[in-house]
C-alpha positions as CSV (number, residue, x, y, z in Angstrom):
1,X,-3.0,-22.7,131.7
2,X,-2.3,-19.1,130.7
3,X,0.7,-18.1,128.6
4,X,1.8,-15.0,126.8
5,X,0.7,-14.7,123.2
6,X,3.1,-16.4,120.7
7,X,4.4,-13.6,118.6
8,X,7.7,-15.1,117.7
9,X,9.3,-13.7,120.8
10,X,8.3,-13.7,124.5
11,X,6.0,-10.9,125.7
12,X,7.5,-9.0,128.6
13,X,5.0,-8.4,131.4
14,X,6.7,-5.1,132.3
15,X,6.3,-3.9,128.7
16,X,2.6,-4.9,128.6
17,X,1.9,-3.2,132.0
18,X,3.7,0.0,130.9
19,X,1.7,0.1,127.7
20,X,-1.5,-0.3,129.6
21,X,-0.6,2.5,131.9
22,X,0.1,4.7,128.9
23,X,-3.3,3.8,127.3
24,X,-5.2,4.4,130.4
25,X,-3.5,7.8,130.8
26,X,-4.7,8.8,127.3
27,X,-8.3,7.5,128.0
28,X,-8.2,9.3,131.4
29,X,-7.4,12.6,129.7
30,X,-9.6,12.3,126.6
31,X,-12.2,9.6,127.4
32,X,-14.9,11.8,128.9
33,X,-16.8,11.9,125.6
34,X,-16.5,8.2,124.8
35,X,-19.8,6.5,125.5
36,X,-19.0,4.0,128.3
37,X,-16.9,6.5,130.2
38,X,-19.5,9.3,130.3
39,X,-20.3,8.4,133.8
40,X,-16.8,9.4,134.8
41,X,-17.0,13.0,133.6
42,X,-16.7,14.4,137.1
43,X,-14.0,12.0,138.3
44,X,-10.3,12.6,138.4
45,X,-9.5,10.4,135.4
46,X,-5.7,10.3,135.9
47,X,-5.8,8.2,139.0
48,X,-4.9,4.6,138.1
49,X,-2.6,2.0,139.5
50,X,-1.8,-1.6,138.6
51,X,0.3,-4.4,140.1
52,X,1.0,-8.0,139.0
53,X,2.5,-10.5,141.4
54,X,3.5,-13.7,139.5
55,X,3.9,-17.2,140.7
56,X,7.6,-16.9,140.1
57,X,7.9,-14.1,142.6
58,X,8.1,-11.2,140.1
59,X,6.2,-8.0,141.1
60,X,5.5,-5.6,138.2
61,X,3.8,-2.2,139.0
62,X,2.7,0.8,137.1
63,X,0.9,4.1,137.7
64,X,-0.3,4.9,141.3
65,X,0.7,1.5,142.6
66,X,1.8,2.9,146.0
67,X,-1.3,5.0,146.7
68,X,-3.1,3.7,149.8
69,X,-6.8,2.9,149.3
70,X,-9.4,1.2,151.5
71,X,-10.1,-2.3,150.3
72,X,-13.8,-2.0,151.1
73,X,-15.7,-5.1,149.7
74,X,-12.5,-6.9,148.7
75,X,-12.2,-7.9,152.3
76,X,-15.0,-10.3,151.7
77,X,-12.5,-12.6,149.8
78,X,-10.3,-12.8,152.8
79,X,-13.0,-13.2,155.4
80,X,-14.5,-16.0,153.3
81,X,-11.1,-17.7,153.2
82,X,-10.8,-17.5,157.0
83,X,-14.4,-19.0,157.4
84,X,-13.6,-21.8,155.0
85,X,-10.3,-22.6,156.8
86,X,-12.1,-22.8,160.1
87,X,-15.3,-24.6,159.1
88,X,-14.9,-25.9,155.6
89,X,-18.1,-26.6,153.6
90,X,-20.2,-26.2,156.7
91,X,-20.5,-22.5,156.0
92,X,-22.6,-23.2,152.9
93,X,-25.5,-24.2,155.2
94,X,-25.7,-20.5,156.1
95,X,-24.8,-18.7,152.8
96,X,-25.4,-19.6,149.2
97,X,-23.2,-19.7,146.2
98,X,-25.4,-18.2,143.5
99,X,-25.4,-14.7,141.9
100,X,-28.2,-12.7,143.4
101,X,-29.7,-10.9,140.5
102,X,-30.7,-8.2,143.0
103,X,-28.8,-5.2,144.4
104,X,-25.9,-6.1,146.6
105,X,-27.8,-4.6,149.6
106,X,-31.2,-6.0,148.8
107,X,-33.4,-6.7,151.9
108,X,-36.2,-8.2,149.8
109,X,-33.9,-10.9,148.5
110,X,-32.7,-11.8,152.1
111,X,-36.4,-12.1,153.2
112,X,-37.3,-14.2,150.2
113,X,-34.4,-16.6,151.0
114,X,-35.5,-16.8,154.7
115,X,-32.3,-15.3,156.0
116,X,-29.9,-17.3,153.8
117,X,-27.9,-14.8,151.7
118,X,-27.4,-15.7,148.0
119,X,-23.6,-15.6,148.2
120,X,-20.8,-14.4,150.5
121,X,-20.1,-11.2,148.4
122,X,-23.4,-9.4,148.7
123,X,-23.6,-7.4,151.9
124,X,-25.9,-9.8,153.7
125,X,-23.6,-12.7,152.8
126,X,-20.6,-10.8,154.1
127,X,-22.3,-10.0,157.4
128,X,-23.1,-13.7,157.9
129,X,-19.5,-14.6,157.0
130,X,-18.3,-12.1,159.6
131,X,-20.6,-13.8,162.1
132,X,-19.1,-17.1,161.2
133,X,-15.6,-15.7,161.6
134,X,-16.6,-14.5,165.1
135,X,-17.6,-18.1,165.9
136,X,-14.1,-19.4,165.6
137,X,-12.5,-20.7,168.8
138,X,-8.9,-20.3,169.7
139,X,-7.9,-23.7,168.1
140,X,-9.3,-22.5,164.8
141,X,-7.7,-19.0,164.9
142,X,-4.5,-19.5,162.9
143,X,-5.0,-15.8,162.1
144,X,-7.0,-13.7,164.7
145,X,-8.3,-11.3,162.1
146,X,-8.3,-10.5,158.4
147,X,-5.7,-7.9,159.1
148,X,-3.4,-10.5,160.6
149,X,-4.0,-12.8,157.6
150,X,-3.2,-10.0,155.1
151,X,0.0,-9.0,157.0
152,X,1.1,-12.7,156.7
153,X,0.3,-12.9,153.0
154,X,1.9,-9.5,152.2
155,X,4.9,-9.9,154.5
156,X,4.4,-6.4,155.9
157,X,3.2,-5.1,159.3
158,X,1.2,-2.1,160.4
159,X,-1.2,-1.9,157.5
160,X,-3.3,1.3,157.2
161,X,-6.7,1.9,158.6
162,X,-9.3,4.5,157.4
163,X,-10.9,5.9,160.5
164,X,-13.7,7.6,158.7
165,X,-14.9,4.2,157.3
166,X,-14.8,2.7,160.8
167,X,-16.8,5.5,162.2
168,X,-19.4,5.7,159.4
169,X,-20.0,2.0,158.9
170,X,-19.5,0.9,162.5
171,X,-21.0,3.7,164.4
172,X,-22.9,6.5,162.7
173,X,-24.3,5.0,159.5
174,X,-24.5,1.6,157.9
175,X,-28.2,1.6,158.5
176,X,-29.0,-0.8,155.6
177,X,-26.4,-3.2,156.7
178,X,-27.8,-3.2,160.2
179,X,-31.2,-3.9,158.8
180,X,-29.8,-6.9,156.9
181,X,-28.0,-8.1,160.0
182,X,-31.1,-7.8,162.1
183,X,-33.2,-9.6,159.5
184,X,-30.6,-12.4,159.3
185,X,-30.7,-12.6,163.1
186,X,-34.5,-12.7,163.1
187,X,-34.2,-15.8,160.9
188,X,-31.7,-17.4,163.3
189,X,-28.7,-17.0,160.9
190,X,-26.7,-14.5,163.0
191,X,-25.3,-15.9,166.3
192,X,-23.6,-12.8,167.6
193,X,-24.9,-9.3,168.5
194,X,-25.6,-7.2,165.5
195,X,-23.2,-4.4,166.7
196,X,-20.4,-6.9,167.1
197,X,-20.8,-8.1,163.5
198,X,-21.1,-4.5,162.3
199,X,-17.9,-3.6,164.1
200,X,-16.0,-6.4,162.4
201,X,-17.5,-5.6,159.0
202,X,-16.4,-1.9,159.3
203,X,-12.9,-2.7,160.5
204,X,-12.3,-5.0,157.5
205,X,-13.7,-2.5,155.0
206,X,-11.4,0.1,156.5
207,X,-8.1,-1.8,155.9
208,X,-5.9,0.3,153.7
209,X,-3.6,-1.2,151.1
210,X,-1.8,-0.1,148.0
211,X,-2.5,-2.1,144.8
212,X,1.0,-3.6,145.1
213,X,0.1,-4.9,148.6
214,X,-3.3,-6.1,147.3
215,X,-1.7,-8.1,144.5
216,X,0.7,-9.7,147.1
217,X,-2.3,-10.4,149.4
218,X,-4.0,-12.4,146.6
219,X,-1.0,-14.7,145.8
220,X,-2.4,-17.6,147.9
221,X,-5.3,-17.8,145.5
222,X,-3.0,-18.5,142.6
223,X,-2.3,-21.9,144.0
224,X,-4.6,-24.8,145.1
225,X,-4.5,-23.8,148.7
226,X,-0.9,-22.9,149.2
227,X,0.2,-19.9,151.2
228,X,2.2,-17.1,149.6
229,X,5.4,-18.6,150.6
230,X,4.6,-21.9,148.8
231,X,4.2,-23.8,152.0
232,X,2.1,-26.9,151.8
233,X,-1.4,-26.3,153.3
234,X,-3.0,-29.6,152.6
235,X,-5.7,-29.1,155.3
236,X,-6.9,-26.2,153.2
237,X,-6.6,-27.8,149.8
238,X,-9.0,-26.6,147.2
239,X,-10.0,-23.5,149.2
240,X,-8.6,-21.2,146.6
241,X,-10.6,-23.1,143.9
242,X,-13.8,-22.5,145.9
243,X,-13.0,-18.8,146.5
244,X,-12.1,-18.2,142.9
245,X,-15.3,-19.8,141.7
246,X,-17.4,-17.4,143.8
247,X,-15.2,-14.5,142.6
248,X,-15.9,-15.5,139.0
249,X,-19.6,-15.7,139.4
250,X,-20.4,-13.1,142.0
251,X,-17.3,-10.9,142.5
252,X,-18.5,-7.9,140.4
253,X,-22.1,-7.8,141.6
254,X,-24.6,-7.5,138.7
255,X,-21.7,-6.9,136.4
256,X,-20.1,-10.3,137.0
257,X,-21.3,-11.8,133.7
258,X,-20.0,-8.9,131.6
259,X,-16.7,-9.0,133.5
260,X,-16.3,-12.7,132.9
261,X,-17.1,-12.1,129.2
262,X,-14.6,-9.2,128.8
263,X,-11.8,-10.3,131.3
264,X,-12.3,-14.0,131.9
265,X,-10.8,-14.1,135.4
266,X,-12.0,-14.6,139.0
267,X,-12.1,-11.1,140.5
268,X,-13.6,-9.0,143.4
269,X,-14.2,-5.3,143.3
270,X,-14.6,-2.7,145.9
271,X,-16.3,0.7,145.8
272,X,-13.0,2.5,146.3
273,X,-12.3,1.5,142.7
274,X,-10.0,-1.4,143.4
275,X,-10.2,-4.8,141.8
276,X,-8.3,-8.0,142.7
277,X,-8.1,-10.6,139.9
278,X,-6.6,-14.0,139.9
279,X,-4.9,-15.9,137.0
280,X,-4.8,-19.4,138.4
281,X,-1.3,-20.9,138.4
282,X,0.1,-17.7,137.0
283,X,-0.5,-14.4,138.8
284,X,-2.4,-12.2,141.2
285,X,-3.4,-8.8,139.7
286,X,-4.7,-5.6,141.4
287,X,-5.9,-2.5,139.7
288,X,-7.3,0.8,141.0
289,X,-9.2,3.7,139.5
290,X,-12.0,5.5,141.4
291,X,-14.5,6.0,138.6
292,X,-17.3,3.4,139.0
293,X,-19.9,2.1,136.6
294,X,-23.6,1.6,137.6
295,X,-22.8,-1.7,139.3
296,X,-20.1,-0.2,141.5
297,X,-17.1,-1.6,139.6
298,X,-14.1,0.4,138.4
299,X,-14.5,1.4,134.7
300,X,-10.9,2.0,133.9
301,X,-9.8,-0.8,136.2
302,X,-12.0,-3.2,134.2
303,X,-10.7,-1.8,130.9
304,X,-7.1,-2.3,132.1
305,X,-7.7,-5.9,133.1
306,X,-9.4,-6.6,129.8
307,X,-6.4,-5.3,127.9
308,X,-3.9,-7.1,130.2
309,X,-5.6,-10.5,129.7
310,X,-5.9,-9.9,126.0
311,X,-2.2,-9.1,125.6
312,X,-1.0,-11.9,127.9
313,X,-3.5,-14.5,126.8
314,X,-4.8,-14.9,130.3
315,X,-8.2,-16.4,130.7
316,X,-9.8,-19.3,132.6
317,X,-11.7,-20.0,129.5
318,X,-8.6,-20.9,127.5
């Protein structure tokens, strides 16, 4: 569906990526005074990485593509995948598929919806999905954890782990998430103990990947249910389509509409500054830059994706 722009000769992906890295470097050094980037005046602008893993097996990287970063909320894409693989559309009885219109950690919204989170990517929804993942029995555990799933998709073992995140989210803080989990449990939408769900949530947030690894991890979403290696996974057909749909409508929190307008791809962001974006049938793309906008999405990462899709003609909207 997405092809490089016709300019009389093929557009080389590597050339486009290199050009974007150069553009971002200029913006990083001189962009403090440009309106939309004012929020980044105290951030180290120069930190930026990009990786593109294509359906043909090519992996193109640029910038800080080998800098390890915690995936944070991007784990929600992979835990949702495991829940769908285990239980299929049954999970939608416990979590919705609509943008929230409220902050990602809104307690009021969860109370209003009587314990049913609006979607799997706000914090309440991710906690319910973690609870669903804990419900899997041994027959449903093709991958024991999100970490195992990622190791399979990436083809690399011993992925990193940020201990500080595990400690803060799983032990000493995470008070708002605990409140959300307790409220969901009060409405009967959490089957396991709150601390067990919180531990899993924190462990998944703390997984550390480079943007190269993150792009590789997303390759299964390029296809209609196939694994990274191209193996037929007919029992899981259309899972990628469902996950991509939620990414498109809910993946950037309250910035999802603007992101769809500017970039036109399913994507999920994390507060570490990473974004995973999918070009169906074409490529998996990961970017990282730590300066965030008011919605918690990477400013330079979004700008880079906007320029990449423009140069390559990549958009789900044609």
